C-alpha positions as CSV (number, residue, x, y, z in Angstrom):
1,M,2.5,39.4,15.3
2,N,2.2,39.8,19.2
3,I,-1.1,38.2,20.7
4,E,-2.3,37.5,24.0
5,L,-4.4,33.9,24.8
6,I,-6.3,35.2,27.5
7,T,-7.8,32.4,29.4
8,T,-10.0,33.8,32.1
9,E,-12.5,36.7,31.7
10,S,-10.4,39.2,34.2
11,S,-8.0,41.0,32.1
12,E,-5.9,41.9,35.4
13,T,-4.7,38.1,36.2
14,D,-1.5,37.7,35.4
15,L,-2.1,34.7,33.4
16,K,-2.4,37.0,30.4
17,T,1.2,38.5,30.7
18,E,2.1,34.9,30.8
19,L,0.5,33.7,27.7
20,S,1.6,36.7,25.4
21,L,3.2,34.7,22.3
22,L,4.6,35.6,19.0
23,L,2.9,33.6,16.6
24,Q,3.8,32.8,12.8
25,R,2.0,30.8,10.4
26,Y,4.3,28.3,8.5
27,P,6.1,29.3,6.1
28,A,6.0,32.9,7.4
29,N,4.4,35.2,4.7
30,H,4.4,38.9,5.6
31,N,2.0,39.3,2.8
32,T,-1.1,37.9,4.1
33,N,-3.5,38.8,7.1
34,L,-4.0,35.2,8.3
35,Q,-3.6,34.4,11.8
36,A,-1.5,31.3,13.1
37,W,-3.8,30.7,15.7
38,D,-7.9,31.0,16.2
39,A,-10.8,31.5,19.2
40,A,-10.8,27.8,19.6
41,D,-7.3,27.8,20.5
42,E,-8.0,30.3,22.6
43,Y,-11.1,28.5,24.2
44,L,-9.5,25.4,24.9
45,L,-6.9,27.2,27.0
46,K,-8.9,28.7,28.6
47,Q,-10.9,25.5,30.1
48,V,-7.5,23.9,30.5
49,H,-6.5,26.9,33.3
50,E,-9.9,27.1,34.6
51,Q,-10.4,23.3,35.5
52,G,-6.9,23.8,36.8
53,R,-5.7,20.8,35.0
54,T,-1.8,20.0,36.4
55,D,-1.3,17.1,33.8
56,S,2.1,15.9,33.2
57,N,1.7,14.2,30.1
58,I,-0.9,16.0,27.4
59,A,-1.4,15.1,24.0
60,I,-2.2,17.8,21.6
61,V,-4.2,16.9,17.7
62,N,-4.1,18.7,14.7
63,D,-2.3,22.2,16.4
64,N,-1.6,23.8,12.8
65,F,1.2,25.9,14.0
66,G,1.8,25.8,17.7
67,A,-0.7,27.6,19.2
68,L,-1.9,24.9,21.6
69,S,1.6,23.6,22.1
70,C,2.9,26.9,23.1
71,G,0.2,28.1,25.4
72,L,0.4,24.4,27.0
73,N,4.1,24.8,27.5
74,R,3.9,28.7,29.2
75,L,0.8,27.1,31.6
76,L,2.5,23.7,32.2
77,P,6.2,24.1,31.5
78,D,7.1,20.8,33.2
79,A,4.5,19.1,31.1
80,Q,5.7,16.4,28.4
81,L,3.8,17.5,25.0
82,Y,3.2,14.8,22.8
83,I,2.3,16.1,19.3
84,E,0.2,14.6,16.9
85,T,-0.2,15.8,13.3
86,D,0.0,14.6,10.1
87,N,1.5,17.7,8.6
88,K,5.0,18.4,8.0
89,T,4.3,22.3,8.0
90,S,2.8,22.0,11.5
91,I,6.1,20.2,12.6
92,S,8.3,23.1,11.2
93,G,5.7,25.6,12.3
94,I,5.1,24.4,15.7
95,N,9.4,24.4,16.4
96,A,9.4,27.9,14.6
97,N,6.9,29.3,17.0
98,F,8.5,27.3,20.2
99,N,11.9,29.2,19.1
100,S,10.8,32.4,18.6
101,N,9.0,32.0,22.1
102,Q,11.8,30.6,23.8
103,L,10.2,27.6,25.0
104,N,11.5,24.3,25.9
105,I,11.4,22.3,22.8
106,E,12.6,18.9,24.8
107,Q,8.9,19.0,25.7
108,L,7.8,18.0,22.7
109,N,7.1,14.6,21.7
110,W,6.2,14.2,17.6
111,H,4.0,11.2,16.5
112,T,2.0,10.9,13.2
113,S,-1.2,10.3,12.8
114,R,-0.5,6.5,12.1
115,E,1.5,5.8,15.5
116,L,-0.4,5.5,18.6
117,L,-0.1,8.1,21.5
118,P,1.3,6.6,25.1
119,K,-1.4,5.2,27.1
120,S,0.6,7.7,29.9
121,V,-1.9,10.6,28.5
122,T,-4.0,12.1,30.9
123,L,-5.9,15.0,28.9
124,V,-6.2,15.4,25.2
125,L,-6.2,18.6,23.5
126,M,-7.2,18.5,19.8
127,K,-8.5,21.2,17.3
128,L,-11.8,19.3,14.8
129,P,-10.3,19.0,11.5
130,K,-12.6,19.4,8.1
131,N,-12.0,16.0,7.0
132,L,-14.5,14.1,9.3
133,S,-13.4,10.4,8.1
134,Y,-10.1,11.5,9.4
135,F,-11.4,12.6,12.6
136,S,-13.3,9.3,12.8
137,Q,-10.0,7.2,12.4
138,Q,-8.5,9.9,15.1
139,L,-11.3,9.0,17.9
140,V,-10.7,5.2,17.1
141,R,-6.9,5.2,17.6
142,L,-7.3,7.2,20.8
143,S,-10.1,4.5,22.0
144,Q,-7.1,2.0,22.0
145,V,-5.0,4.1,24.5
146,L,-7.1,6.1,26.6
147,P,-8.3,4.4,30.0
148,E,-11.9,5.0,31.1
149,G,-12.6,8.5,32.2
150,T,-9.7,10.1,30.3
151,Q,-10.9,13.8,29.3
152,V,-10.7,14.9,25.6
153,L,-11.3,18.9,24.8
154,I,-11.7,19.5,21.2
155,G,-12.3,23.4,19.8
156,A,-13.8,24.1,17.2
157,K,-16.1,26.9,15.2
158,A,-19.8,26.4,16.6
159,K,-21.0,26.3,13.4
160,S,-18.8,23.2,12.5
161,I,-20.3,21.3,15.4
162,T,-23.1,19.6,14.5
163,P,-25.5,16.3,15.4
164,T,-23.4,14.3,13.2
165,V,-20.2,15.4,14.8
166,I,-21.5,14.8,18.7
167,Q,-22.6,11.0,17.1
168,L,-19.0,10.4,16.0
169,F,-18.1,10.5,19.5
170,T,-20.2,8.4,20.8
171,D,-19.5,5.8,18.3
172,N,-15.8,6.2,18.3
173,L,-14.7,7.3,21.6
174,G,-17.1,8.0,24.3
175,P,-19.9,10.4,25.5
176,A,-19.7,13.7,25.0
177,K,-21.2,17.5,25.3
178,A,-20.6,20.8,23.8
179,S,-19.9,23.8,25.8
180,L,-21.7,27.8,25.6
181,A,-20.2,29.5,22.7
182,W,-17.5,32.0,22.9
183,K,-16.1,34.3,20.3
184,K,-18.4,31.9,17.6
185,C,-16.4,28.7,18.9
186,R,-17.6,25.9,21.3
187,V,-15.5,22.9,23.2
188,I,-16.7,19.6,23.3
189,S,-15.8,17.6,26.4
190,C,-15.5,13.6,25.9
191,L,-14.7,11.3,28.5
192,S,-13.2,8.0,27.4
193,D,-15.6,5.0,27.9
194,G,-12.3,2.9,27.8
195,K,-13.8,0.6,24.8
196,V,-11.5,-0.4,22.1
197,R,-12.8,0.3,18.4
198,Q,-10.6,-1.4,15.5
199,N,-9.6,0.8,12.6
200,E,-11.8,0.6,9.2
201,K,-10.0,-0.6,6.4
202,N,-8.6,1.8,3.9
203,K,-10.7,3.0,1.1
204,Q,-9.9,0.9,-2.4
205,W,-11.0,1.9,-5.7
206,Q,-9.9,1.9,-9.4
207,I,-9.2,3.7,-12.2
208,P,-9.9,1.2,-15.3
209,E,-9.2,3.5,-17.9
210,Y,-5.1,4.0,-16.2
211,R,-5.3,0.1,-15.1
212,L,-4.1,1.7,-11.6
213,R,-6.0,0.1,-8.0
214,M,-5.9,2.8,-5.7
215,N,-5.6,2.4,-1.7
216,N,-6.3,5.7,0.5
217,L,-5.6,6.7,3.8
218,S,-8.3,8.6,5.7
219,N,-6.5,12.1,5.2
220,V,-5.6,12.0,1.8
221,F,-7.3,14.4,-0.4
222,A,-9.8,12.6,-2.4
223,A,-9.8,9.4,-0.4
224,N,-12.6,7.3,-2.5
225,K,-12.6,8.8,-6.0
226,L,-10.4,10.4,-8.7
227,D,-10.3,14.0,-8.1
228,I,-11.7,16.1,-11.3
229,G,-8.4,18.2,-11.6
230,A,-6.4,15.2,-11.4
231,R,-8.4,13.6,-14.0
232,V,-8.3,17.0,-16.8
233,M,-4.1,16.6,-15.9
234,L,-4.3,12.5,-16.8
235,E,-6.0,13.5,-19.8
236,N,-3.5,16.2,-20.5
237,M,-0.1,15.1,-19.5
238,P,3.0,17.0,-21.3
239,K,4.8,15.4,-24.1
240,G,8.3,14.8,-24.4
241,Q,11.4,12.8,-22.9
242,F,11.9,12.8,-19.1
243,D,14.4,11.2,-16.7
244,T,13.4,12.5,-13.2
245,I,9.8,13.5,-12.7
246,I,8.7,14.8,-9.5
247,D,4.7,14.6,-8.4
248,L,4.5,17.3,-6.0
249,G,1.6,17.1,-3.6
250,C,1.2,13.9,-4.7
251,G,-1.8,12.9,-2.7
252,N,-2.7,9.5,-3.4
253,G,0.4,9.5,-6.2
254,V,-1.9,9.1,-9.2
255,L,-0.4,11.5,-11.5
256,G,3.2,10.0,-10.7
257,M,2.3,6.2,-11.4
258,R,0.4,7.7,-14.6
259,A,3.9,9.3,-15.5
260,A,5.9,6.1,-14.7
261,Q,3.8,4.3,-17.2
262,L,4.1,7.0,-19.9
263,F,7.9,7.3,-19.2
264,P,9.2,3.7,-18.3
265,D,12.6,4.6,-17.8
266,A,12.3,7.8,-15.5
267,D,12.8,7.5,-11.6
268,I,9.6,9.4,-10.0
269,H,10.2,11.1,-6.6
270,F,6.6,11.4,-4.7
271,V,6.5,14.3,-2.3
272,D,3.5,15.6,-0.2
273,D,3.3,17.6,3.2
274,S,0.9,14.8,4.5
275,E,2.3,11.8,5.7
276,M,-0.6,9.9,5.0
277,A,-0.2,11.0,1.8
278,V,3.0,9.8,1.1
279,A,2.5,6.8,3.1
280,S,-0.6,5.9,0.7
281,T,1.4,6.7,-2.6
282,K,4.2,4.1,-1.3
283,Q,1.3,1.6,-1.2
284,N,-0.5,2.6,-4.3
285,W,3.1,2.1,-6.0
286,Q,3.7,-1.3,-4.5
287,A,0.3,-2.8,-5.4
288,N,0.1,-1.7,-9.0
289,N,3.9,-3.3,-9.5
290,F,6.3,-0.5,-10.3
291,D,9.7,-1.0,-10.0
292,E,10.8,-0.5,-6.3
293,G,13.7,1.0,-7.4
294,R,12.1,3.9,-9.3
295,G,10.1,5.3,-6.7
296,Y,10.8,7.8,-4.2
297,F,9.1,8.7,-1.4
298,Y,9.6,12.1,0.7
299,W,7.3,14.0,3.9
300,D,8.9,17.1,2.9
301,D,7.4,21.1,2.8
302,C,7.1,20.8,-0.9
303,L,11.1,20.7,-1.9
304,S,12.5,22.0,1.1
305,K,14.5,18.4,1.9
306,L,14.9,17.2,-1.2
307,P,18.3,15.6,-2.0
308,T,20.6,17.9,-3.6
309,N,21.9,15.2,-6.3
310,V,17.9,14.8,-7.3
311,E,17.7,17.2,-10.5
312,P,14.3,16.7,-12.1
313,D,13.4,17.5,-15.7
314,L,9.3,17.4,-15.2
315,I,7.5,18.3,-12.3
316,L,3.7,17.8,-11.8
317,C,1.8,19.7,-9.7
318,N,-1.8,20.0,-8.6
319,P,-1.5,22.7,-5.7
320,P,-3.8,23.1,-2.9
321,F,-5.3,26.0,-2.2
322,H,-6.2,25.9,1.4
323,Q,-4.3,24.9,4.6
324,G,-6.8,24.0,7.1
325,E,-9.8,26.0,6.8
326,A,-8.3,29.1,5.2
327,I,-8.1,29.7,1.5
328,T,-4.6,30.4,0.6
329,D,-2.5,30.8,-2.1
330,H,1.0,31.1,-0.7
331,I,1.3,27.1,-0.6
332,A,0.9,27.5,-4.7
333,W,3.7,30.1,-4.3
334,Q,6.2,28.0,-2.8
335,M,5.8,24.7,-4.8
336,F,6.6,27.0,-8.0
337,L,9.3,29.0,-5.9
338,D,10.9,25.7,-5.3
339,A,10.0,24.0,-8.9
340,K,11.6,26.9,-10.4
341,R,14.9,26.6,-8.2
342,R,14.9,22.6,-8.8
343,L,14.3,22.1,-12.2
344,K,17.1,21.6,-14.6
345,S,17.7,24.2,-17.2
346,G,15.0,23.4,-19.8
347,G,13.2,21.7,-17.5
348,L,8.8,21.8,-17.4
349,L,6.6,22.9,-14.7
350,H,3.2,21.3,-15.3
351,V,0.4,22.6,-13.4
352,V,-3.4,21.9,-12.8
353,G,-6.0,24.4,-11.2
354,N,-9.1,26.0,-11.0
355,R,-9.3,28.8,-13.7
356,H,-10.2,31.2,-11.1
357,L,-6.9,30.9,-9.1
358,G,-4.8,33.0,-11.7
359,Y,-2.1,30.5,-11.5
360,H,-1.0,31.6,-14.8
361,I,-0.4,35.3,-13.4
362,K,2.1,33.9,-10.4
363,L,4.1,31.4,-13.1
364,Q,4.7,34.2,-15.6
365,R,6.4,36.4,-12.6
366,I,8.3,33.3,-11.5
367,F,9.4,31.9,-14.7
368,S,8.9,34.8,-17.1
369,N,6.8,32.4,-19.5
370,C,3.8,30.3,-18.9
371,K,1.4,28.8,-21.8
372,T,-2.3,27.3,-21.4
373,V,-1.8,23.4,-22.5
374,A,-5.9,22.6,-22.0
375,S,-8.8,24.1,-20.2
376,N,-12.1,23.3,-20.0
377,G,-15.2,25.5,-17.9
378,K,-13.4,25.2,-14.8
379,F,-9.8,24.1,-15.0
380,V,-6.5,25.0,-16.8
381,I,-3.6,23.3,-17.5
382,L,-0.6,25.1,-17.7
383,Q,3.1,25.0,-18.4
384,S,6.6,26.8,-17.7
385,T,9.9,26.4,-18.6
386,K,13.2,26.9,-16.6
């Protein structure tokens, strides 16, 4: 999709041509009308241009598919861009959009959300994440590297900028104020106060009925309790003999760890798009004293880079039905397609999902078979065989 990120009110400006970009979501899905950018991306780029910024070291946080990274590279082609993200799909999406727009990918420097950004950064552009606990943690980490007076610009939908969000800045980074609304979005401008905050301790909790202790980093789904879908899955684990099991979209790893209890001779492979999820799972595996030789951990976009020698006979899957704030089923589609591709002949895909999502239709199309293993008023457990 060809878009123009206009950063001035005048449609006659040459900048309009400079910021004409071809941006796609990742993975590319031609059957969706979801955009790879939003008005908050445009507003942030507009602010940078109107302020006349010429920074040579800029941090970009939570850039989903590269609208900010691509736009800044066009505006300031010599600037080093330090990209902080927790999602493997964001890295792939940004790289893909840089390549399709023939931008200089050597200007990109990658950081996970557990790594500190360099102290040489003089400007931070950020998208407001949905998870405010994760957002607080990001602000705390910025306080540990940004000198006093460093500007941080955060773009978000106007309705998402609440007094609670503004207070998070005061508590964790410095004073902040929101701009006027533009295309139903606002930009929060914060100046770092130079005070270093300490990271909060990870969330810790227990699942006594399965003798499991959990330890979650801030961007892991259901960070301090067992989510309802996972509970239904735990109550309806597959029967049989399995040697190689994948927990696909593992989150904190609870499904794979339960599988390790039920199938003590099986190797368990944990995969998630979130680096924090994979790190949490590895910590939980060790904390619950599972054999280190049985557990394998991958920060990956579904099963795209899983080693070729891994041939699962069981895949457990609790798919997400959103990507950022967008509700979408294409992640589940990719998970199911990857599962079909990687399973051994006769292997099982065991899925939990909300009833209204209609996963049985997708599974029937992909596997030519699908049966309901269990259900309640909200969730359904489905199983397909390769």
